[in-house]
N, C-alpha and C positions, 0 to 999 in steps of 0.2 A: 827432452829425451833425444839421444843421438839417432835412434832408429827413425823417429818421426821426422827429425831434421833431415835425415837422408832421403826419406820418402818425399818430403816437401821439395827438396832440391831437384828431385827427378820428376815428380808428378804435379808439382804446384801449379804449373801452367794450365792444368786441366780442371782446376777447382772452379766451382760455380759460385760467382759472387752473389751475395744476397739470397742464398738458398733457403735459409730459415724464413726470411721475409716472404719469399715466393710461396712457400708452403702455407704460411699464415694467411696470406691473401686468398689463396685458392681454397683453403678450408672455409674461409668466410664466404667465398663465392658459392660454394656447394651448399652451405647453410641457407644463404639468401635464395638460391634456386629452389631449395626444398620447401620454402615458404609458399611457393606458388603451385605446389603439387599436392595431390591427395596423399593420405598416409600410406596407402597401398603402393602408389607410384614411387614414393620416397623409399620404401623398403626395397622395391624392385631395383631402383637406381643404385642404392647403396650396395645391394648384392652384386650388381654389375661391376662395381669398382673395387670391392673389397679383395683382400689377398686370399687366394686359394691356389696353392701350388699344383694341385691336381688339374685345375683348369688352365693354369699357366702352361703346364706340360702339353695341353691339348691345343695350344696356340694363342690363348688369351694373355699375351705377354704384357699388355698394358697394365695389368693388375700389379705388376712389380713396382709401378710408379703411382698409380691412381689410389692405392690404399692409403697413401700418405695424405690424401685430400679429404678423407673421411673426417668430419668434425669431431673434436674431442668430446663434445656433448651435443645433444639434440635440442637443447633449450636455446632459443635465439639470443637472448641477452647474455647468457653465460658463454655462448659461442663467440659473440662479439668481444667480450672481455678476454677470452682465451686468445683470440687472434691478435688483439692489441698487446697483450702480454708477450705473445710470441714475437711480434714485430719489435717491441722494445728490447727484449732479451737478445734477439738475433742481431740487432744493430750493435749493441754493446759487446756481445761476445765476438762478433766478427772484427770489430775495431781492436779488441784485445788479442785475440788469437790469430786473426787473419782468416781469409776465406778457406784455405786448405784445411787447417785444423778444425774449423767449424764444420766443414763438409765431412771430415773424418769422424767427428763425434756423431753426426746425424747418420752417416752410413753404417757406423758400428751398431746403432740401434736398429737400422733396417736389417742388418745381418741377423740380429737377435730375433726379429719378427719373422724372418724367412726360416730360420732354423726351427723355431717353435711351430710354425705352420707346417713345415715339412715333416716333423716328427709326430705331431699330435693333431694336425689339421685344426688348430685353434688360432684365431686371429689375435694379435697383440694390439690393443686399442691405441690410437694415436695420443690418447690422454697421457700415456707413459712417456712418449717422446716429448710432448710439451712440458711435462713436469720435470723431466730430467734436464731439459734445457734451462728451466727456471732454477733448479737446484744448482746447476753449474754457475749461473749468474749470481745467485745468492751466496755461493761459496767464495767467489772471486771478489764480489762487491757487497759484503754483508751490511754495510751501513748506508747503502743507496736507498733513498726514500721512494716509495711507490704510492701513488694515490689509489687506494683500494676503492673500487666502485666509482672512481673519479673524484672522490671527495675526502676520503679518510687516509691521511698520510701514515704510512707504516714502513719501517725498515725491512729490507729484503730478508734479513736473517730471521726476524720474528715471523714473517709470513711463511718462510720455509719451515720453521719449527711448527707452525700451525698445521701445514700440510703433512709433515712427518707425524705429528700427534694424531691427526685424523687417521692416518694409515695404521698407527699403533693400536688405536681403538678397534679398527677393523680386524687386525690380527688377533687381538685379545678375544674378540667374538668368534673368529674363525681362524685358528692357527695355520691352516693350510695356505691362507692368503700370503703368509710370509714369503713362500716360494715365488708366488706370482709377483709380489712387489720387488723382491730382490732381483728377479730375472728382468722385470720391466725397466729397472733402473741400473742394470749391470754396466751399461756404458758409462754412467756417472761414477759408479763405485770403482771401476777399474781406472778411469781417468784421474780420479782424485785420491787414490790410496796413497800415492807418493806425497801428494800435497799435505794430507792429514798427518802422515808419518813425520814429514819434515817440520810441520808446524808444531806437533807435539814435542819433537826433539828440541826445537828452538825454545819452546815454553819451559821445558825442563832445564835447559841451560841458563835461561834468564832467572829462573827460581833459584838455581844453585848459585849463580853469580851474586844475586841479591842477598842470599843467606850468608855467603862468605864475606860480602862487604859489611853486613850488619855485625857479624862476629868480629871483624877486624876493627870496626869503628867504635865498638862498645867493649871495653875491657871486661874480662870475665869477673873481676873482683870489684867492679864499680857498684856504687850504691846511690840511692836517691834521697834517703832520709838518714839523719844522724843526730843523736841526742846531744845537746850542748853540755849536759852534765856528765853523763857516764860514757859518752862517745860511742855508744853502741849504735849499730845500724840494723836495717831490716835483714841484712845478710847474717848478722849474729843471731837474731831471733825473729823468725817470720811472724811470730804471734804478737810482737810489739806493735803498739799503736802510737802514732806521733801526732803532736799538736804544735801549731805555730804560736810562739809567744809574741807579745807586743813588740819585742825587740827585733822580731823577724827570725830568731833562732827557733829550732825545733827541740821539743822535749818528749821523751818517751813516756809511755803510760806508767811504767814502774817508778821513774823519778818524779813524775807528776803526782802520783799517789803518796810517795814519801814526803814530798814537799808540802802537800796538803795536811798530812798528819803531824808534821813537825811544829 
């Protein structure tokens, strides 16, 4: 997009290289730290770093950054997998997009989190950031294989469909969750709407071109079967059945019946 290209030319030097990877490592560090704390201490610590615009207005400005470090899950093994996923996706997305566009994608989600918290005082879990980054990766590299749980190879597109299916089941159970999921992935939806439109348009063009090629290569009056006796084809009578004679010629069911009765 020209607008983003213009922004990158002006602000690209301020991009933070490896931003996603840093977030992933710090999320993992927070999770490891929580393992050595009591449940009450963990809750107090997370409350200290979570986003709350009311407290930001009172001077606790660190929350504008530290809320990104809250792990996507409180389960240690899943937090480790999430961090490794984030590292993997971050490396590939930055190699494909560059640091500036990757930063812009992340900061767009940060803006969504800030707006939601400012309007409704509701935190937007980092789970949505991690998942939106993975959806971006799966859209750009659908056939890339990922070792799920370190052992099960699965293509990115199928894993993304599993995540999407899980969200669909949640929405079926509670339709209001649709608003939450759409908002939590709005940076992904906005970023890839042109991509999907262009891909759909390209697929339609390919289908039309293939159809026109097939029509041009196969004459409308062509036939596949022809009776050696009456010269009728399946175009003359679709109900005709044809059999192959020992000579290699074909004979229709009418002529075959007449030949038998003669």
